C-alpha atoms as an extended CHARMM CRD file, in Angstrom:
* protein
*
       226  EXT
         1         1  MET       CA            -78.9450000000      -88.8010000000      -29.2400000000  PROA      1               0.0000000000
         2         2  ASN       CA            -76.9770000000      -85.6420000000      -28.4610000000  PROA      2               0.0000000000
         3         3  GLN       CA            -75.4660000000      -83.7000000000      -31.3680000000  PROA      3               0.0000000000
         4         4  TYR       CA            -72.2300000000      -81.7480000000      -31.0540000000  PROA      4               0.0000000000
         5         5  LEU       CA            -70.6090000000      -79.0750000000      -33.2230000000  PROA      5               0.0000000000
         6         6  LEU       CA            -66.9860000000      -78.2060000000      -32.5710000000  PROA      6               0.0000000000
         7         7  SER       CA            -66.0370000000      -74.6990000000      -33.7500000000  PROA      7               0.0000000000
         8         8  ILE       CA            -62.2860000000      -74.1940000000      -34.1140000000  PROA      8               0.0000000000
         9         9  TYR       CA            -60.5080000000      -70.9060000000      -34.6530000000  PROA      9               0.0000000000
        10        10  GLN       CA            -56.7340000000      -71.0920000000      -34.6930000000  PROA      10              0.0000000000
        11        11  PRO       CA            -54.3040000000      -68.1540000000      -34.3200000000  PROA      11              0.0000000000
        12        12  ASP       CA            -52.6030000000      -66.8240000000      -37.4350000000  PROA      12              0.0000000000
        13        13  GLY       CA            -50.2400000000      -69.2560000000      -39.0510000000  PROA      13              0.0000000000
        14        14  GLN       CA            -51.4380000000      -72.2570000000      -37.0800000000  PROA      14              0.0000000000
        15        15  VAL       CA            -53.4260000000      -75.2890000000      -38.1510000000  PROA      15              0.0000000000
        16        16  PRO       CA            -56.1750000000      -77.1300000000      -36.2530000000  PROA      16              0.0000000000
        17        17  PRO       CA            -54.9540000000      -79.1440000000      -33.2550000000  PROA      17              0.0000000000
        18        18  PRO       CA            -54.1420000000      -82.8090000000      -33.9600000000  PROA      18              0.0000000000
        19        19  ASP       CA            -57.0700000000      -84.0950000000      -31.9000000000  PROA      19              0.0000000000
        20        20  VAL       CA            -59.5790000000      -82.7720000000      -34.4820000000  PROA      20              0.0000000000
        21        21  LEU       CA            -59.3330000000      -86.0460000000      -36.4180000000  PROA      21              0.0000000000
        22        22  GLU       CA            -59.9030000000      -87.9600000000      -33.1900000000  PROA      22              0.0000000000
        23        23  LYS       CA            -63.0450000000      -85.9400000000      -32.4190000000  PROA      23              0.0000000000
        24        24  VAL       CA            -64.3820000000      -86.3730000000      -35.9550000000  PROA      24              0.0000000000
        25        25  MET       CA            -63.8290000000      -90.1280000000      -35.7060000000  PROA      25              0.0000000000
        26        26  ARG       CA            -65.8110000000      -90.0700000000      -32.4560000000  PROA      26              0.0000000000
        27        27  GLY       CA            -68.7560000000      -88.5610000000      -34.3510000000  PROA      27              0.0000000000
        28        28  VAL       CA            -68.2950000000      -84.8540000000      -33.6060000000  PROA      28              0.0000000000
        29        29  SER       CA            -69.0460000000      -82.3590000000      -36.3970000000  PROA      29              0.0000000000
        30        30  ALA       CA            -66.5340000000      -79.5330000000      -36.8440000000  PROA      30              0.0000000000
        31        31  LEU       CA            -66.4360000000      -76.0320000000      -38.3100000000  PROA      31              0.0000000000
        32        32  ILE       CA            -62.7690000000      -75.1750000000      -38.8010000000  PROA      32              0.0000000000
        33        33  GLU       CA            -61.4220000000      -71.7550000000      -39.6490000000  PROA      33              0.0000000000
        34        34  LYS       CA            -58.9340000000      -71.7340000000      -42.5330000000  PROA      34              0.0000000000
        35        35  PRO       CA            -56.6750000000      -73.6170000000      -43.0230000000  PROA      35              0.0000000000
        36        36  LEU       CA            -58.5400000000      -76.8810000000      -42.7250000000  PROA      36              0.0000000000
        37        37  ALA       CA            -55.2910000000      -78.8550000000      -42.4290000000  PROA      37              0.0000000000
        38        38  ARG       CA            -51.5660000000      -78.6170000000      -43.1680000000  PROA      38              0.0000000000
        39        39  SER       CA            -51.7940000000      -80.3340000000      -46.5590000000  PROA      39              0.0000000000
        40        40  VAL       CA            -54.1600000000      -81.8180000000      -49.1370000000  PROA      40              0.0000000000
        41        41  PRO       CA            -53.4750000000      -85.4100000000      -47.9370000000  PROA      41              0.0000000000
        42        42  GLU       CA            -54.3350000000      -84.4230000000      -44.3450000000  PROA      42              0.0000000000
        43        43  THR       CA            -57.5060000000      -82.7510000000      -45.6080000000  PROA      43              0.0000000000
        44        44  ASP       CA            -58.4540000000      -85.9260000000      -47.5020000000  PROA      44              0.0000000000
        45        45  VAL       CA            -58.0400000000      -87.9450000000      -44.2940000000  PROA      45              0.0000000000
        46        46  LEU       CA            -60.3490000000      -85.5730000000      -42.4080000000  PROA      46              0.0000000000
        47        47  LEU       CA            -62.9600000000      -85.6830000000      -45.1860000000  PROA      47              0.0000000000
        48        48  ALA       CA            -62.8350000000      -89.4730000000      -45.3410000000  PROA      48              0.0000000000
        49        49  ALA       CA            -63.3030000000      -89.6900000000      -41.5730000000  PROA      49              0.0000000000
        50        50  ALA       CA            -66.2710000000      -87.2820000000      -41.7010000000  PROA      50              0.0000000000
        51        51  ARG       CA            -67.9530000000      -89.3110000000      -44.4640000000  PROA      51              0.0000000000
        52        52  ALA       CA            -67.3180000000      -92.5720000000      -42.6480000000  PROA      52              0.0000000000
        53        53  ARG       CA            -68.8500000000      -91.2310000000      -39.4310000000  PROA      53              0.0000000000
        54        54  GLY       CA            -71.6430000000      -89.3030000000      -41.1900000000  PROA      54              0.0000000000
        55        55  VAL       CA            -70.7240000000      -85.9900000000      -39.5560000000  PROA      55              0.0000000000
        56        56  THR       CA            -70.3090000000      -82.4770000000      -40.9020000000  PROA      56              0.0000000000
        57        57  LEU       CA            -66.8340000000      -81.0940000000      -41.6060000000  PROA      57              0.0000000000
        58        58  ALA       CA            -66.8400000000      -77.5180000000      -42.8660000000  PROA      58              0.0000000000
        59        59  VAL       CA            -64.2880000000      -74.7850000000      -43.4050000000  PROA      59              0.0000000000
        60        60  GLY       CA            -65.1040000000      -71.2070000000      -42.4760000000  PROA      60              0.0000000000
        61        61  HSD       CA            -66.2210000000      -69.0120000000      -45.3800000000  PROA      61              0.0000000000
        62        62  THR       CA            -68.0940000000      -66.2780000000      -43.5630000000  PROA      62              0.0000000000
        63        63  GLU       CA            -68.8710000000      -64.1110000000      -46.6090000000  PROA      63              0.0000000000
        64        64  ARG       CA            -71.1840000000      -66.8550000000      -47.8990000000  PROA      64              0.0000000000
        65        65  PHE       CA            -73.4790000000      -65.8820000000      -45.0280000000  PROA      65              0.0000000000
        66        66  ASN       CA            -73.2740000000      -62.1250000000      -45.5010000000  PROA      66              0.0000000000
        67        67  PRO       CA            -76.9560000000      -61.0420000000      -45.7500000000  PROA      67              0.0000000000
        68        68  ALA       CA            -76.2160000000      -58.8050000000      -48.7510000000  PROA      68              0.0000000000
        69        69  VAL       CA            -74.5450000000      -61.6850000000      -50.6210000000  PROA      69              0.0000000000
        70        70  VAL       CA            -77.4350000000      -64.0170000000      -49.8090000000  PROA      70              0.0000000000
        71        71  ALA       CA            -79.9450000000      -61.4170000000      -51.0440000000  PROA      71              0.0000000000
        72        72  ALA       CA            -77.9190000000      -60.7920000000      -54.2120000000  PROA      72              0.0000000000
        73        73  ARG       CA            -77.9810000000      -64.4140000000      -55.3170000000  PROA      73              0.0000000000
        74        74  GLN       CA            -81.6270000000      -64.2700000000      -56.3860000000  PROA      74              0.0000000000
        75        75  HSD       CA            -80.6510000000      -61.5740000000      -58.9130000000  PROA      75              0.0000000000
        76        76  ILE       CA            -77.6760000000      -63.4620000000      -60.3710000000  PROA      76              0.0000000000
        77        77  ARG       CA            -78.5130000000      -65.3670000000      -63.5340000000  PROA      77              0.0000000000
        78        78  VAL       CA            -75.8350000000      -65.2760000000      -66.2400000000  PROA      78              0.0000000000
        79        79  PRO       CA            -72.9190000000      -63.0410000000      -65.2170000000  PROA      79              0.0000000000
        80        80  ARG       CA            -70.8930000000      -61.5780000000      -68.0540000000  PROA      80              0.0000000000
        81        81  PHE       CA            -68.3550000000      -59.5680000000      -66.0530000000  PROA      81              0.0000000000
        82        82  VAL       CA            -67.5330000000      -59.5220000000      -62.3450000000  PROA      82              0.0000000000
        83        83  GLU       CA            -65.4040000000      -56.8780000000      -60.6430000000  PROA      83              0.0000000000
        84        84  VAL       CA            -64.2020000000      -57.3700000000      -57.0610000000  PROA      84              0.0000000000
        85        85  HSD       CA            -62.2110000000      -55.0890000000      -54.7700000000  PROA      85              0.0000000000
        86        86  ARG       CA            -61.1330000000      -56.1580000000      -51.2940000000  PROA      86              0.0000000000
        87        87  LEU       CA            -58.7770000000      -53.4750000000      -50.0500000000  PROA      87              0.0000000000
        88        88  GLY       CA            -57.5580000000      -52.7600000000      -46.5540000000  PROA      88              0.0000000000
        89        89  THR       CA            -54.9320000000      -50.9340000000      -44.5760000000  PROA      89              0.0000000000
        90        90  PHE       CA            -51.7950000000      -52.7080000000      -43.4130000000  PROA      90              0.0000000000
        91        91  PRO       CA            -52.8210000000      -55.2180000000      -40.7160000000  PROA      91              0.0000000000
        92        92  GLU       CA            -51.1610000000      -56.5360000000      -37.5910000000  PROA      92              0.0000000000
        93        93  ARG       CA            -52.2120000000      -60.0940000000      -38.3480000000  PROA      93              0.0000000000
        94        94  SER       CA            -51.8490000000      -62.8310000000      -40.9770000000  PROA      94              0.0000000000
        95        95  LEU       CA            -48.5030000000      -61.4800000000      -42.1740000000  PROA      95              0.0000000000
        96        96  ASP       CA            -47.1500000000      -65.0200000000      -42.5060000000  PROA      96              0.0000000000
        97        97  ILE       CA            -49.3950000000      -65.6460000000      -45.5350000000  PROA      97              0.0000000000
        98        98  ASP       CA            -49.9720000000      -63.6900000000      -48.7290000000  PROA      98              0.0000000000
        99        99  VAL       CA            -52.9600000000      -61.5010000000      -49.4980000000  PROA      99              0.0000000000
       100       100  VAL       CA            -54.5710000000      -64.1730000000      -51.6880000000  PROA      100             0.0000000000
       101       101  PHE       CA            -54.9000000000      -66.6270000000      -48.7990000000  PROA      101             0.0000000000
       102       102  ASP       CA            -55.6770000000      -63.8420000000      -46.3380000000  PROA      102             0.0000000000
       103       103  LEU       CA            -58.2650000000      -61.7830000000      -48.2510000000  PROA      103             0.0000000000
       104       104  MET       CA            -58.8940000000      -62.7900000000      -51.8640000000  PROA      104             0.0000000000
       105       105  ILE       CA            -59.8320000000      -66.3480000000      -50.9420000000  PROA      105             0.0000000000
       106       106  HSD       CA            -63.2300000000      -65.0710000000      -49.7510000000  PROA      106             0.0000000000
       107       107  ASP       CA            -64.0060000000      -63.4450000000      -53.0990000000  PROA      107             0.0000000000
       108       108  LEU       CA            -62.7410000000      -66.3940000000      -55.1320000000  PROA      108             0.0000000000
       109       109  ASP       CA            -65.2110000000      -68.5530000000      -53.2140000000  PROA      109             0.0000000000
       110       110  ILE       CA            -68.1130000000      -66.1660000000      -53.8920000000  PROA      110             0.0000000000
       111       111  VAL       CA            -67.3000000000      -65.6470000000      -57.5770000000  PROA      111             0.0000000000
       112       112  LEU       CA            -66.9460000000      -69.3800000000      -58.2590000000  PROA      112             0.0000000000
       113       113  SER       CA            -70.3380000000      -69.9610000000      -56.6190000000  PROA      113             0.0000000000
       114       114  MET       CA            -72.0170000000      -67.1970000000      -58.6410000000  PROA      114             0.0000000000
       115       115  VAL       CA            -70.6040000000      -68.1070000000      -62.0420000000  PROA      115             0.0000000000
       116       116  ASP       CA            -71.8980000000      -71.5810000000      -62.8440000000  PROA      116             0.0000000000
       117       117  SER       CA            -69.2110000000      -72.4190000000      -65.3610000000  PROA      117             0.0000000000
       118       118  PRO       CA            -65.7280000000      -74.0010000000      -65.3720000000  PROA      118             0.0000000000
       119       119  VAL       CA            -62.6520000000      -71.7550000000      -65.2380000000  PROA      119             0.0000000000
       120       120  THR       CA            -60.7010000000      -71.9800000000      -68.5040000000  PROA      120             0.0000000000
       121       121  ALA       CA            -57.8950000000      -69.4680000000      -67.9250000000  PROA      121             0.0000000000
       122       122  VAL       CA            -56.1970000000      -67.6300000000      -65.0670000000  PROA      122             0.0000000000
       123       123  ASP       CA            -53.9410000000      -64.5680000000      -65.2980000000  PROA      123             0.0000000000
       124       124  ALA       CA            -52.4790000000      -63.2340000000      -62.0710000000  PROA      124             0.0000000000
       125       125  VAL       CA            -49.8930000000      -60.8500000000      -60.7120000000  PROA      125             0.0000000000
       126       126  GLY       CA            -48.7980000000      -60.1660000000      -57.1520000000  PROA      126             0.0000000000
       127       127  VAL       CA            -46.3450000000      -57.7730000000      -55.5450000000  PROA      127             0.0000000000
       128       128  PRO       CA            -44.6680000000      -57.9240000000      -52.1180000000  PROA      128             0.0000000000
       129       129  VAL       CA            -44.4240000000      -54.3950000000      -50.7660000000  PROA      129             0.0000000000
       130       130  LEU       CA            -44.1830000000      -54.2570000000      -46.9770000000  PROA      130             0.0000000000
       131       131  THR       CA            -43.6490000000      -57.9570000000      -46.2860000000  PROA      131             0.0000000000
       132       132  PRO       CA            -41.8170000000      -60.8350000000      -47.9900000000  PROA      132             0.0000000000
       133       133  LYS       CA            -45.2460000000      -62.1730000000      -48.9620000000  PROA      133             0.0000000000
       134       134  ILE       CA            -47.5190000000      -60.7970000000      -51.7010000000  PROA      134             0.0000000000
       135       135  ASP       CA            -49.3140000000      -57.7350000000      -50.3030000000  PROA      135             0.0000000000
       136       136  ILE       CA            -51.3270000000      -56.7360000000      -53.3650000000  PROA      136             0.0000000000
       137       137  ALA       CA            -52.6410000000      -59.0490000000      -56.0640000000  PROA      137             0.0000000000
       138       138  ASN       CA            -54.8340000000      -59.0320000000      -59.1270000000  PROA      138             0.0000000000
       139       139  VAL       CA            -56.4160000000      -62.0980000000      -60.7120000000  PROA      139             0.0000000000
       140       140  ARG       CA            -58.3550000000      -62.3740000000      -63.9580000000  PROA      140             0.0000000000
       141       141  LEU       CA            -60.4950000000      -65.4700000000      -64.4190000000  PROA      141             0.0000000000
       142       142  ARG       CA            -62.0050000000      -66.5390000000      -67.7150000000  PROA      142             0.0000000000
       143       143  PHE       CA            -64.9300000000      -68.9680000000      -67.6340000000  PROA      143             0.0000000000
       144       144  ALA       CA            -66.1980000000      -71.3420000000      -70.3050000000  PROA      144             0.0000000000
       145       145  SER       CA            -69.4020000000      -69.2910000000      -70.4560000000  PROA      145             0.0000000000
       146       146  GLY       CA            -67.4100000000      -66.2710000000      -71.6150000000  PROA      146             0.0000000000
       147       147  CYS       CA            -67.6860000000      -64.5000000000      -68.2760000000  PROA      147             0.0000000000
       148       148  ILE       CA            -64.6270000000      -62.6090000000      -67.0610000000  PROA      148             0.0000000000
       149       149  ALA       CA            -63.9490000000      -61.9640000000      -63.3660000000  PROA      149             0.0000000000
       150       150  ASN       CA            -61.3860000000      -59.4190000000      -62.2490000000  PROA      150             0.0000000000
       151       151  LEU       CA            -60.3830000000      -59.5780000000      -58.5720000000  PROA      151             0.0000000000
       152       152  THR       CA            -58.0730000000      -57.2150000000      -56.6850000000  PROA      152             0.0000000000
       153       153  ALA       CA            -56.9590000000      -57.7030000000      -53.0980000000  PROA      153             0.0000000000
       154       154  SER       CA            -54.6770000000      -55.4130000000      -51.1390000000  PROA      154             0.0000000000
       155       155  ARG       CA            -53.6060000000      -55.0340000000      -47.5190000000  PROA      155             0.0000000000
       156       156  ILE       CA            -51.5960000000      -51.8640000000      -48.1290000000  PROA      156             0.0000000000
       157       157  SER       CA            -54.3650000000      -49.4980000000      -49.2400000000  PROA      157             0.0000000000
       158       158  ARG       CA            -55.3590000000      -46.2350000000      -47.6500000000  PROA      158             0.0000000000
       159       159  ASP       CA            -59.0930000000      -46.9430000000      -47.6160000000  PROA      159             0.0000000000
       160       160  ARG       CA            -61.0450000000      -50.0550000000      -46.7150000000  PROA      160             0.0000000000
       161       161  VAL       CA            -63.1620000000      -51.3440000000      -49.5900000000  PROA      161             0.0000000000
       162       162  ARG       CA            -65.1340000000      -54.6050000000      -49.7560000000  PROA      162             0.0000000000
       163       163  LYS       CA            -67.2610000000      -54.6570000000      -52.9140000000  PROA      163             0.0000000000
       164       164  ILE       CA            -68.3410000000      -57.0280000000      -55.6660000000  PROA      164             0.0000000000
       165       165  ARG       CA            -70.1100000000      -55.9030000000      -58.8410000000  PROA      165             0.0000000000
       166       166  VAL       CA            -71.8090000000      -58.2890000000      -61.2460000000  PROA      166             0.0000000000
       167       167  PHE       CA            -72.7050000000      -57.1790000000      -64.7720000000  PROA      167             0.0000000000
       168       168  GLN       CA            -75.2870000000      -59.1380000000      -66.7650000000  PROA      168             0.0000000000
       169       169  SER       CA            -76.8620000000      -58.5240000000      -70.1680000000  PROA      169             0.0000000000
       170       170  ASP       CA            -79.8470000000      -56.7760000000      -68.6360000000  PROA      170             0.0000000000
       171       171  SER       CA            -78.8450000000      -55.9360000000      -65.0710000000  PROA      171             0.0000000000
       172       172  TYR       CA            -76.1580000000      -54.7660000000      -62.6730000000  PROA      172             0.0000000000
       173       173  VAL       CA            -75.8040000000      -56.0880000000      -59.1190000000  PROA      173             0.0000000000
       174       174  SER       CA            -73.5670000000      -54.3800000000      -56.5520000000  PROA      174             0.0000000000
       175       175  VAL       CA            -72.7760000000      -55.6820000000      -53.0580000000  PROA      175             0.0000000000
       176       176  ASP       CA            -70.9690000000      -53.8100000000      -50.3170000000  PROA      176             0.0000000000
       177       177  TYR       CA            -69.7890000000      -56.6060000000      -48.0160000000  PROA      177             0.0000000000
       178       178  ALA       CA            -68.8550000000      -54.3410000000      -45.1200000000  PROA      178             0.0000000000
       179       179  ALA       CA            -71.9920000000      -52.1900000000      -45.1220000000  PROA      179             0.0000000000
       180       180  GLN       CA            -74.1900000000      -55.1860000000      -46.0500000000  PROA      180             0.0000000000
       181       181  GLU       CA            -75.7930000000      -53.1260000000      -48.7890000000  PROA      181             0.0000000000
       182       182  LEU       CA            -77.2240000000      -54.3340000000      -52.0930000000  PROA      182             0.0000000000
       183       183  GLU       CA            -78.0820000000      -52.3730000000      -55.2290000000  PROA      183             0.0000000000
       184       184  VAL       CA            -79.7960000000      -53.8500000000      -58.2850000000  PROA      184             0.0000000000
       185       185  TRP       CA            -80.2970000000      -51.9700000000      -61.5400000000  PROA      185             0.0000000000
       186       186  ARG       CA            -82.1420000000      -53.3630000000      -64.5620000000  PROA      186             0.0000000000
       187       187  LEU       CA            -82.4430000000      -52.4050000000      -68.2060000000  PROA      187             0.0000000000
       188       188  VAL       CA            -86.0760000000      -51.7770000000      -69.0990000000  PROA      188             0.0000000000
       189       189  ARG       CA            -86.9430000000      -51.9480000000      -72.7920000000  PROA      189             0.0000000000
       190       190  PRO       CA            -90.3250000000      -50.4100000000      -73.6300000000  PROA      190             0.0000000000
       191       191  LYS       CA            -92.2410000000      -51.4320000000      -76.7390000000  PROA      191             0.0000000000
       192       192  ALA       CA            -91.5770000000      -47.9730000000      -78.0690000000  PROA      192             0.0000000000
       193       193  GLY       CA            -89.1150000000      -45.2900000000      -77.0910000000  PROA      193             0.0000000000
       194       194  VAL       CA            -85.7120000000      -45.2470000000      -75.4250000000  PROA      194             0.0000000000
       195       195  PRO       CA            -84.6760000000      -47.9830000000      -72.9540000000  PROA      195             0.0000000000
       196       196  SER       CA            -84.2230000000      -46.8890000000      -69.3640000000  PROA      196             0.0000000000
       197       197  ILE       CA            -82.3550000000      -48.1240000000      -66.3030000000  PROA      197             0.0000000000
       198       198  GLU       CA            -84.3980000000      -48.6560000000      -63.1720000000  PROA      198             0.0000000000
       199       199  GLY       CA            -83.6560000000      -49.9630000000      -59.7020000000  PROA      199             0.0000000000
       200       200  GLY       CA            -81.7700000000      -48.9350000000      -56.6010000000  PROA      200             0.0000000000
       201       201  ARG       CA            -80.9260000000      -50.1190000000      -53.1370000000  PROA      201             0.0000000000
       202       202  GLN       CA            -82.6450000000      -53.3020000000      -52.0180000000  PROA      202             0.0000000000
       203       203  ASP       CA            -83.8480000000      -54.1390000000      -48.5320000000  PROA      203             0.0000000000
       204       204  VAL       CA            -81.3520000000      -56.2330000000      -46.5770000000  PROA      204             0.0000000000
       205       205  VAL       CA            -81.8480000000      -57.3770000000      -42.9910000000  PROA      205             0.0000000000
       206       206  THR       CA            -78.3670000000      -56.9550000000      -41.5480000000  PROA      206             0.0000000000
       207       207  GLU       CA            -76.8810000000      -59.5580000000      -39.2290000000  PROA      207             0.0000000000
       208       208  GLU       CA            -73.4220000000      -60.7010000000      -38.1880000000  PROA      208             0.0000000000
       209       209  PRO       CA            -72.3200000000      -63.2200000000      -40.8700000000  PROA      209             0.0000000000
       210       210  LEU       CA            -70.3560000000      -65.3340000000      -38.3810000000  PROA      210             0.0000000000
       211       211  LYS       CA            -73.4820000000      -65.7410000000      -36.2610000000  PROA      211             0.0000000000
       212       212  ARG       CA            -75.4130000000      -66.8960000000      -39.3380000000  PROA      212             0.0000000000
       213       213  GLU       CA            -72.6360000000      -69.3000000000      -40.2910000000  PROA      213             0.0000000000
       214       214  LEU       CA            -72.4910000000      -70.8840000000      -36.8370000000  PROA      214             0.0000000000
       215       215  ARG       CA            -76.2910000000      -71.2350000000      -36.7600000000  PROA      215             0.0000000000
       216       216  ASP       CA            -76.3350000000      -72.8020000000      -40.2300000000  PROA      216             0.0000000000
       217       217  ARG       CA            -73.5410000000      -75.2320000000      -39.3760000000  PROA      217             0.0000000000
       218       218  PHE       CA            -75.3640000000      -76.2520000000      -36.2110000000  PROA      218             0.0000000000
       219       219  TRP       CA            -78.5290000000      -77.0320000000      -38.1770000000  PROA      219             0.0000000000
       220       220  VAL       CA            -76.5120000000      -79.0230000000      -40.7370000000  PROA      220             0.0000000000
       221       221  ALA       CA            -74.7350000000      -80.9570000000      -37.9700000000  PROA      221             0.0000000000
       222       222  ARG       CA            -78.0520000000      -81.6120000000      -36.2650000000  PROA      222             0.0000000000
       223       223  ASP       CA            -79.4390000000      -83.0900000000      -39.4740000000  PROA      223             0.0000000000
       224       224  ARG       CA            -76.2510000000      -85.1280000000      -39.9270000000  PROA      224             0.0000000000
       225       225  LYS       CA            -75.3410000000      -83.7260000000      -43.3440000000  PROA      225             0.0000000000
       226       226  VAL       CA            -71.7520000000      -84.2600000000      -44.4440000000  PROA      226             0.0000000000
């Protein structure tokens, strides 16, 4: 039996074409770039159709497949504090949505997957500067575990920064999304003497995250995982 994976990328401000539901109901798996649908009810209909047909329906979250993020996960145990900066210059795209949906959404996805604990509080502030939408935003998440995550996203910055830093009781993990670089530092406590900090840059085999995502989604669709 042939397996198909439909990959959909829609221009800024648009939603997937209406025939996506028809294709899913015909048994075609789909990887859809954000947004998945126009509303939560429409999304529920798509999900129900995918489950009923036993096909894969996924939304694009490319940073999940960033080699540096994948390599970092093996060093993440119990985060205590997470600091994220996703800053960029003023773009010529996605100006119909705010910076949270445009940029921060990627980091929210990564942080929620790294901190295995429910969110108990959210503090946020956003400012529209060059557009009617929010162009710079900061969010502070508090988790039941006690972990705090501080995320900043901006599309009006001078420099381009894409970094996440995870602080744990005995280690520090730093990921540069753009450069696909990973640093891990650990606290070493000797039986006698002064503790030291050891570590450095870790080996990461770089690869285009979108390519990895498409390959992964194809394998999932092939194995008929919803």
